[in-house]
N, C-alpha and C positions, 0 to 999 in steps of 0.2 A: 707561278703558280695561282697564285687571287688575284693578281692583276688579270692574267689571260683570262682567267675563267668570267671573270665580273665583264670586262672588255665586251669581250664575243655575249654575255647576257644583256648588255646595255643595247649591243648593235642589233641584235636579234627583237631587244624592246621596239626600240625604233622602227624597227620595221612592221612591227606589228603595228605600232600607230601609222604609220604612212601610209600603209598597203588599208585601215580602215576607213569604210567610203561613210560612214554615217557620221554624222557629227556628234549627236548623242550618245555613240557608243566611244568614240576619238577621243571627246572628253573625260570622259569612264574613264579610259584606259589612261589616257594624261594625269589624271590626278592618282590613281595605283604608282604610275609611273613615279611621280612624284613624291608618295607616302612612302617611299623606300630607297631614292636613289642617294639621299642624303644619308642615311643610316647607310648604305653600303659605301658611299664614296668615303664615310668617317670610318668605317672598316678598314677600307683600304688604306686611307691615309696610316692608321696605325701599325696595317704591317707593312707597308713599305717603308716607312720611316723606322723601322725595327732595321730593315734590310740596310739600307740607303739613308743612312741619318742624315738631315740636312742638304743642301747644294743642288744644282743644275738636274741629278737624275731625278731626286724625287720631285721637283716640278713638271720635267718633263712628262713623265709615269702619270702623273695629276690632272697636267692636263690633259694630254690624252685621251684620262678616261671622259672627264668631263666632255669630250666633244665626241665620243663613241656613239650618246644614244641620238643627236642631232643629224651624226653620218647615216645613221641607220634610218630615220626618219627621210633624208635624202634618197635613199637608197626605195624602203618604202613607196614613198610617192611613184620614182619611177616603174617599179615593179606595177603600181596599181593605172598608170598613165597607158602601160604595157600589154597589160595580160586584161583579155576580156572580163567581163563585170562580173559571169558565169564563176570564171575561175580565179576570181580574190577571194572569194569567203574561203574557199579550200584552202588555197596559199596563205589565207589568217589564220584560220584554224593552226594548221602545222608549224605557222610561227609565234602564235598566241604558247602551245605545247612546249618547245621547245625553248621559251624563255621563260616558264613557268619550273621546266625540268632544272635549266641553268640555274634558277634560283633558288634552288630546291636544294642541291647540290652542295652549291656555295653554302649555303645556311648551314647545313647538318656537319659535311666535310671539313669545312675550309674554318667557319667562324664558332658555331656549336661546339665541337671537340676539343678545340682551345680552351673553350671557354670553362668547361666543365672538367679538364682534363686537375685541376686545382680542388680543393676540397675547401675555398674558400666561397663566403655567401652564393651558397648553394640556395638557398633558398629566395633572395630578392633577385640573383639569374632565373629563377625558374619563375618569378613572376613577371620579371621584363619580359622574359619569353613567351607565358601566357597571355600577355596583355598585346603583345606583335602577333602572334597567332590572330587572337580574336580580334584585332584591328583590322587584320587583312581579309579575314572573315565578314566582316562588314561591310568592306569596300567589296570581294566577291558576290556580295548579297545585292551590295546596292548596282553594281553592274550588270 
């Protein structure tokens, strides 16, 4: 389930990046994607490794996940070329909202729920969660 949700999130985020017409805004969005793509891949790798330890299935899923954002960018570029300029801002907003919603769903229901089930190192987990929220808030303010 996590693989599917994170893959959909990555495709939608890629579409948002590909449909962004302004260079500066696209660069800011790219930085936001880069800020969390690695941690998303790490979390997914840990979960997939639990289900399918080693072997070609694990590698196929991780390579597939790595290709989802570039695929989304290609779809977004295609949409940007096909849509009138006035409609691209509307669709960009829709894809940005869906990408943010899927990211929040994954973070809260798939990752944080599992992490806080156990009462071990709750303080450090809370600090790490707060630092992540603060980092994303700074990125959001900057963009």
